[in-house]
Structures are given as structure tokens and as C-alpha cells.
SEZA-417707 format. One record per residue (C-alpha): y, z, x. Coordinates in steps of 0.25 Angstrom, whole numbers, plus 5000, padded with zeros to 4 digits. Layout:
residues N
YZX;...
***
This chain:
residues 95
532052565482;532652675490;533352785483;534552865488;534653015487;535353065475;536853065477;536853225476;535853225488;536453125497;537053175510;538553125508;539653125519;539653265519;538153275522;537953375511;536853385501;536953485488;536153615489;535753605474;535553485465;535353495450;534753375443;534553365428;533253275424;533353175414;532353075409;533152965415;533153025429;532053125429;531053035437;532153015449;532553165448;531253215450;530853125461;531753045470;533053115467;532353245469;531753205483;533153145487;533753285485;532653355493;532853255504;534353265504;534253415506;534653465492;534253615493;533953635478;533653535467;533653575452;533053475443;533453525429;532553465418;533253485404;532053435397;531253565400;532353655404;531853665418;532453665432;531553625444;532153665458;531853595471;532253675483;532453615497;531153685501;530353615491;530253735482;530153685467;530453775455;530353745441;530753835430;531253845416;532753895415;532754015407;534254065408;534754015421;534453955433;534753985448;534753915460;534053975472;534953895482;536253935476;536154085472;537354075463;537053965455;536453995441;536453905430;536353945415;535153885407;536053855396;536953765405;535753705413;535053645400;536253635391;535953495386;
***
């Protein structure tokens, strides 16, 4: 069965793809988010993908150049792509 790219990664009428996508992993979607969906974002040209894992309070970052960074979030988290974007740990893992 052929899978389509995630809606957020598809090039719409405008031809635009988001620079940053944030996915929150859950037991029901984890396998798809870590495999086919992550690959689809890369193929679509998403420059930075954050996979937020609330179970272990960790964010894995995939960048367009293939770099991958995993790190626990201590107080805040910054995007390497969007210099002015910083998220507070309390907001990221609130629930």
C-alpha cells in the first residue's frame, strides 16, 4: 500500500513546505512517526523535525542535512533553524 506524505509535508497549491515540524510521539502513532512519516518529511524538504517523546522527556532533532541530535530537555529547548524560537520545558512536557 502506498503512503502519502503527511499533510504538513505535502506541497500544496502554494508549493510551500514548513521549515520546522514538531511531532509528539504516542504509543498509537510512534512506529509511523519514527519511520514512514519521518522519511516523508525529509523527502518533502522539511528542514528541521522535532520528535518529542513525553515518556522519556526527550526531543530528537532531525535536520535537513541528516544530522541527528538527541538530548534531554533541562530548562528550555532552542531551534537551530529558528534562532528566536525557545520553548520552555514546562510547556513542552506539561502533560
